[in-house]
C-alpha positions in Angstrom: -1.7 20.9 14.1 -4.7 22.1 12.1 -6.9 19.5 10.5 -9.1 20.5 7.5 -12.6 19.4 8.2 -15.1 20.0 5.4 -13.5 23.2 4.4 -13.1 22.1 0.8 -16.8 21.4 0.5 -17.5 24.9 1.4 -15.2 26.3 -1.3 -16.4 26.9 -4.8 -15.3 23.8 -7.0 -14.3 24.1 -10.7 -17.1 22.7 -12.7 -15.3 22.8 -16.0 -11.9 21.8 -17.1 -9.8 23.7 -19.6 -9.5 22.4 -23.2 -5.8 21.6 -22.6 -6.7 19.4 -19.6 -9.5 17.6 -21.4 -7.2 16.8 -24.1 -4.5 15.7 -21.9 -6.7 13.2 -20.0 -8.0 11.5 -23.2 -4.5 10.7 -24.6 -3.6 7.1 -24.9 -1.5 5.8 -22.1 2.1 5.7 -23.2 5.5 5.3 -21.4 4.7 6.7 -18.0 8.3 7.9 -17.2 8.4 10.0 -14.1 8.9 13.7 -14.6 12.3 15.2 -13.6 12.6 16.6 -9.9 11.4 20.0 -9.4 14.0 22.6 -9.8 12.6 24.7 -7.0 13.9 22.4 -4.2 16.9 23.7 -2.3 20.0 21.5 -2.0 19.4 21.5 1.8 16.1 19.9 1.4 17.4 17.3 -0.9 20.0 16.4 1.5 17.5 16.3 4.4 15.0 14.1 2.5 14.5 10.9 4.5 14.7 7.5 2.9 11.2 6.5 1.9 9.8 3.0 1.3 11.6 1.4 4.2 9.2 -1.5 3.9 10.2 -2.2 0.3 14.0 -2.6 0.8 15.4 -5.9 -0.2 19.1 -5.2 -0.4 19.8 -7.1 2.9 21.1 -4.0 4.6 20.2 -4.5 8.3 20.8 -0.9 9.3 18.0 0.4 7.1 15.4 -2.2 8.0 12.9 -2.2 10.9 13.2 -4.7 13.7 9.5 -4.4 14.6 6.3 -3.4 12.9 2.7 -2.6 13.6 -0.3 -4.3 11.8 -3.4 -2.2 11.5 -6.7 -4.0 10.2 -10.2 -2.6 9.5 -13.5 -4.5 9.6 -17.0 -4.4 8.4 -18.0 -4.1 12.2 -16.4 -0.5 12.1 -13.7 -1.7 14.3 -9.9 -0.8 13.9 -7.4 -3.4 15.2 -3.9 -2.7 16.0 -1.1 -5.3 16.7 2.5 -4.7 17.5 4.7 -7.4 16.0 8.3 -8.1 16.9 10.8 -10.8 16.2 12.4 -12.6 19.1 15.3 -15.2 19.0 13.9 -18.7 19.1 15.2 -21.4 21.6 15.0 -23.9 18.9 16.6 -24.3 15.5 15.6 -26.1 12.2 18.6 -26.6 9.9 19.5 -23.5 8.1 16.1 -21.7 8.8 16.2 -18.4 10.6 15.8 -19.1 14.3 13.1 -16.6 15.6 9.6 -16.3 16.6 7.0 -13.7 15.8 5.2 -12.0 18.8 1.9 -10.4 18.0 0.7 -8.1 20.9 -2.6 -6.5 20.5 -2.5 -2.8 21.3 -5.9 -1.3 20.3 -9.4 -2.2 19.1 -12.2 0.3 18.9 -14.9 1.7 16.6 -13.0 4.0 14.4 -16.0 5.0 12.0 -19.8 5.0 12.0 -19.8 2.5 9.0 -17.6 -0.2 7.8 -13.8 0.5 7.4 -12.8 0.2 3.8 -9.2 1.5 3.5 -6.2 2.0 5.8 -2.7 3.3 5.1 0.3 4.2 7.1 3.0 6.7 6.1 6.5 5.6 5.5 8.2 5.4 8.9 4.9 4.6 10.7 4.0 8.1 12.1 0.7 8.8 10.3 -2.3 6.5 9.9 -5.2 7.3 7.6 -8.5 5.3 7.6 -11.4 5.6 5.2 -14.9 4.2 5.4 -18.3 4.2 3.8 -19.1 7.2 5.9 -17.1 9.2 3.3 -14.7 10.5 5.9 -10.9 10.0 5.9 -9.8 9.9 9.6 -6.2 10.8 10.5 -4.2 9.4 13.5 -0.9 9.7 15.1 0.1 6.0 15.2 2.9 6.4 17.4 1.1 8.3 20.1 -2.2 6.4 19.5 -4.1 9.8 19.1 -6.8 10.8 16.7 -6.0 13.9 14.8 -9.3 14.7 13.0 -11.1 14.0 9.7 -11.0 15.1 6.1 -14.5 15.5 4.6 -13.7 16.3 1.0 -15.1 13.2 -0.7 -18.9 12.8 -1.4 -18.7 8.9 -1.7 -17.3 6.0 0.2 -13.4 5.9 0.5 -12.1 3.1 -1.6 -8.3 3.4 -1.2 -5.7 5.4 0.7 -1.9 5.7 0.2 1.0 7.8 1.4 3.2 8.6 -1.5 5.7 10.0 1.0 5.7 11.1 4.6 4.5 14.4 3.4 1.4 13.7 1.3 -1.7 11.5 1.4 -3.6 10.3 -1.7 -7.2 9.1 -1.5 -9.7 7.5 -3.9 -13.5 7.3 -3.6 -16.7 6.2 -5.1 -17.4 9.8 -6.0 -15.2 9.3 -9.1 -12.2 11.5 -7.8 -8.8 11.3 -6.2 -7.6 13.8 -3.7 -4.0 14.7 -2.7 -3.5 16.2 0.8 -0.5 17.7 2.4 0.4 16.2 5.8 1.8 19.3 7.3 -1.6 20.9 7.9 -3.8 18.3 6.0 -5.0 20.8 3.4 -6.3 19.7 0.0 -3.6 20.3 -2.7 -5.4 18.8 -5.7 -8.6 17.2 -6.5 -8.3 14.9 -9.5 -11.3 14.1 -11.5 -11.7 12.1 -14.7 -13.5 8.8 -14.0 -17.2 8.8 -14.7 -17.8 6.3 -11.9 -16.3 5.0 -8.7 -12.5 4.8 -8.5 -11.8 1.1 -7.6 -8.0 1.4 -6.8 -5.0 3.5 -7.2 -1.2 2.8 -7.3 1.6 5.3 -6.9 4.8 4.8 -8.9 8.0 4.1 -6.6 9.2 7.6 -7.6 6.1 9.0 -5.9 5.5 11.3 -8.9 3.1 9.3 -10.9 -0.1 7.4 -10.1 -2.4 5.1 -11.9 -6.2 4.5 -11.2 -8.8 2.1 -12.5 -12.5 2.5 -12.0 -16.0 1.4 -12.9 -15.8 3.4 -16.2 -13.3 0.6 -17.5 -10.6 3.0 -18.0 -7.0 3.2 -16.8 -5.8 6.6 -15.9 -2.3 8.1 -15.5 -2.0 11.1 -13.1 1.0 13.4 -12.9 1.3 14.0 -9.1 3.9 16.8 -9.5 1.7 18.9 -11.6 -1.6 17.7 -10.1 -3.5 16.8 -13.3 -4.2 13.9 -15.6 -1.4 12.8 -18.0 -3.1 10.1 -20.1 -5.9 7.6 -20.2 -6.8 4.2 -22.0 -9.8 2.1 -22.3 -9.4 -1.4 -20.8 -12.6 -2.9 -22.1 -13.4 -4.4 -18.7 -13.6 -3.0 -15.2 -10.3 -3.1 -13.4 -10.6 -3.8 -9.8 -6.9 -3.5 -8.5 -3.7 -1.8 -10.0 -0.3 -2.1 -8.7 3.2 -0.9 -9.8 6.1 -3.4 -9.6 8.7 -2.6 -6.9 11.1 -1.3 -9.8 8.3 0.8 -11.5 9.2 -0.8 -14.8 5.8 -2.7 -15.0 2.4 -2.7 -13.4 -0.5 -5.2 -13.1 -4.3 -4.7 -13.6 -6.6 -7.3 -12.1 -10.1 -8.2 -13.1 -12.0 -10.9 -11.1 -9.6 -13.8 -11.5 -7.2 -12.6 -14.1 -4.2 -10.4 -13.8 -2.5 -8.6 -16.8 1.0 -7.6 -16.5 1.9 -4.6 -18.5 5.3 -2.9 -19.3 5.5 0.9 -18.6 4.7 1.7 -22.1 1.3 -0.2 -21.8 2.5 -3.4 -23.7 0.9 -6.5 -22.4 3.7 -8.8 -21.1 2.0 -11.7 -19.6 -1.6 -12.7 -18.2 -2.2 -14.9 -15.0 -5.4 -16.7 -14.7 -5.8 -17.5 -11.1 -8.2 -20.5 -10.2 -10.5 -18.2 -7.9 -11.6 -14.6 -7.7 -8.8 -12.3 -6.5 -9.2 -9.8 -3.7 -5.7 -8.4 -3.3 -2.4 -8.1 -5.3 0.9 -6.9 -4.3 4.5 -6.8 -5.8 7.4 -7.0 -3.5 11.2 -7.6 -3.8 12.6 -10.8 -2.4 15.1 -10.4 0.6 17.8 -12.1 -1.4 20.4 -9.7 -3.0 20.9 -11.9 -6.1 17.2 -12.2 -7.0 16.5 -11.8 -10.7 12.8 -10.9 -10.4 10.0 -9.9 -8.1 7.3 -11.7 -6.1 3.7 -11.2 -6.9 1.5 -12.1 -3.9 -2.2 -12.7 -4.5 -4.9 -13.0 -2.0 -8.1 -14.8 -3.3 -11.3 -16.9 -2.5 -9.2 -20.1 -2.5 -8.3 -19.3 1.2 -4.5 -18.9 0.3 -1.9 -16.2 -0.4 -0.4 -17.3 -3.5 3.1 -16.2 -4.5 4.2 -15.9 -8.1 7.7 -15.2 -9.2 7.9 -12.8 -12.0 11.4 -12.8 -13.8 13.1 -9.8 -14.9 13.4 -11.4 -18.4 10.1 -10.4 -20.1 10.3 -13.6 -22.3 9.9 -15.8 -19.1 6.4 -16.2 -17.9 5.5 -15.8 -14.2 5.2 -19.1 -12.3 3.9 -20.3 -9.0 6.5 -20.7 -6.3 4.6 -20.7 -3.0 1.3 -20.9 -1.2 0.7 -19.4 2.2 -1.9 -21.8 3.8 -4.1 -22.0 7.0 -6.9 -19.6 6.5 -10.5 -20.9 6.7 -12.1 -18.4 4.5 -11.2 -16.0 1.6 -8.0 -14.0 2.0 -9.1 -10.3 1.8 -5.8 -8.5 1.7 -2.1 -9.1 1.8 0.8 -6.7 2.7 4.6 -7.3 2.8 7.5 -6.0 5.0 11.3 -6.5 5.0 12.2 -7.0 8.5 15.7 -7.4 10.2 16.3 -10.6 11.9 17.5 -10.6 15.6 21.2 -10.7 15.9 21.4 -13.9 17.7 19.3 -15.8 15.1 21.4 -14.9 12.1 24.2 -17.5 11.4 27.0 -16.3 8.9 25.3 -18.0 5.9 22.0 -16.4 6.3 20.9 -13.0 5.2 20.3 -10.8 8.1 16.7 -9.9 6.9 13.7 -11.7 5.7 10.5 -10.9 3.8 7.2 -11.3 5.7 3.6 -11.5 4.4 0.8 -10.4 6.5 -2.7 -11.6 5.5 -6.2 -11.0 6.7 -9.2 -13.3 6.0 -12.9 -13.4 6.4 -12.4 -16.1 9.1 -11.5 -13.2 11.3 -7.9 -14.0 11.7 -4.7 -12.1 11.0 -1.6 -14.3 10.1 2.0 -13.6 9.3 4.3 -15.8 7.1 7.9 -15.9 6.3 9.1 -16.1 2.5 12.8 -17.0 3.5 12.3 -20.5 2.0 10.9 -19.4 -1.3 13.3 -19.6 -4.4 14.0 -16.2 -5.9 16.8 -16.7 -8.3 17.6 -18.5 -11.6 14.4 -17.6 -13.2 15.0 -20.0 -16.0 14.8 -23.0 -13.7 11.2 -23.3 -12.4 11.0 -25.1 -8.9 9.9 -28.7 -9.1 7.2 -28.2 -6.4 5.4 -25.3 -4.9 6.5 -24.4 -1.4 3.7 -24.6 1.3 4.2 -22.1 4.0 2.4 -22.2 7.3 2.0 -19.1 9.4 4.6 -18.1 12.0 2.1 -16.0 13.9 -1.6 -15.8 14.3 -4.2 -13.5 15.9 -7.8 -14.2 16.1 -10.4 -11.2 16.2 -13.2 -13.6 17.0 -15.5 -13.4 14.1 -14.8 -9.9 12.9 -15.2 -9.6 9.0 -11.8 -8.1 8.2 -11.7 -5.8 5.2 -8.4 -3.9 4.8 -4.8 -4.1 6.0 -1.7 -2.1 6.4 1.7 -2.5 8.0 4.0 0.2 9.4 7.6 -0.1 10.6 8.1 0.9 14.2 10.9 0.9 16.8 11.6 -1.8 19.4 10.7 -1.0 23.0 13.2 -2.0 25.7 11.2 -5.0 26.5 11.5 -6.4 22.8 14.8 -5.2 22.1 16.7 -6.2 25.3 19.2 -4.3 27.1 21.8 -4.5 24.5 19.6 -2.9 21.9 17.8 -0.3 24.0 20.1 2.6 23.5 20.2 2.1 19.8 16.5 1.8 19.4 15.8 5.0 21.3 18.4 6.7 19.3 16.9 5.6 16.1 13.4 6.7 17.3 14.7 10.3 17.8 16.2 10.4 14.4 13.0 9.1 12.8 11.0 11.9 14.5 13.3 14.4 13.2 13.3 13.1 9.6 9.5 12.8 9.7 9.3 16.5 10.6 11.6 17.3 7.8 9.5 15.2 5.4 6.3 17.1 6.4 7.9 20.4 5.6 8.6 19.3 2.0 6.1 20.2 -0.5 7.8 18.7 -3.7 7.2 21.9 -5.7 3.4 22.1 -5.0 3.3 25.5 -3.6 5.3 26.7 -6.7 2.3 25.7 -8.9 -0.3 28.6 -9.5 -3.8 27.7 -8.3 -5.3 27.7 -11.6 -2.8 25.0 -12.8 -4.7 22.0 -11.4 -6.4 22.7 -8.2 -9.2 20.5 -9.5 -9.0 18.4 -12.6 -12.6 17.5 -13.9 -13.5 15.9 -17.1 -17.1 14.9 -16.9 -20.3 15.9 -15.1 -21.2 14.9 -11.7 -21.2 11.0 -11.4 -24.2 9.0 -10.2 -24.4 7.7 -6.8 -25.1 4.0 -6.8 -24.9 2.9 -3.2 -22.1 0.5 -3.8 -21.0 0.6 -0.2 -23.5 -2.0 0.7 -22.7 -4.5 -2.0 -19.6 -5.7 -0.2 -21.4 -6.3 3.0 -24.2 -8.3 1.2 -21.5 -10.4 -0.6 -19.8 -11.2 2.7 -23.2 -12.1 4.4 -24.1 -14.5 1.4 -21.0 -16.3 2.0 
């Protein structure tokens, strides 16, 4: 497999955008409805397209959920940590609670970059891993084979965020003010998206995989059409957005500024605002594991040493409210991730759903923790809980003082040791199917090759941005603490 290393820097970039593109990127943000699927796809490809977003399933269907997962964490010390997590039946039971334990097995820890790691992302299915750092390089890894593939050197600033919209594409954001879309088949650059006049703080891809939002230092919110590779609309926020996330349904999104979260509908109408008691570092929407849930969870990691869980009802007239707190960290919570996981067969009584929702957190105390949200109420939005549920970690791993910065989780298959003899055959068979599906996903281009090169190879709205050395600010902030 060929890896593109610095080839895009050597190619001649477009320094001016067409009038049509400039006009499109300055339009107010309205109703970001996903564009229709490309008509160039064959029926065969549509049938072969694998199930994406395995981690986001909340329908309780045990056959579609992973039974194990991998946690990957980056740090200021340039280290990359990997933990294999699996659920095993517990010898003790506690009422109606799921009877299982979480086992965390460290699998790797090594210096992945020459400077602090700032972003990590795993592809759906857990085959690819991408890491980004202040060294301006996006490194690529085969997570299953524990093998480095190479590096992408397109950006000219620290990498701020990475995301796989599908198994076939990687989206990156950087302090150079741009986003870049790469194809996983050969890791070539498909589109360079420019429009922000300062660093891009965060990006969020719509659940459809066809749209993306980004916020940046220029205090704007931008909507990108990933199918056409160009800016679709933008709006001024009036303050610098630090994080942006779509809801699991794609009907709303949030923008975070310091300790405030604004919840917007898809047509940019402000729905509600949440004022958190401390500065926020991470925010994430997720579906409850309950099949009759009438809303979504909003998980927040912040300076208050907790991962706080709000319930956001489907009814827009009902304000979000606090339902749970994941406690135990001794310092700020830097990042949160969630995954729906299938419970071990022997730990699933008839009256309990065969899956649960886990929250993984990292903190400046150097510890990685895993929490179970099974006890958190997720129905009857009009009836607020009388008390907030305090949740303690079901598993913990200590990196012994590393300043952890970023986190991702990836589904994986059970090995024979974790699955047991009764599940070994099924686990191996599922692994083979996943490999085949992943290869099919890599071959898909979602209509990108049908777009002429001049259509959106690079979208640029402003002149070159100023380099301000922001990569060292985060380190200084951590040291002051």
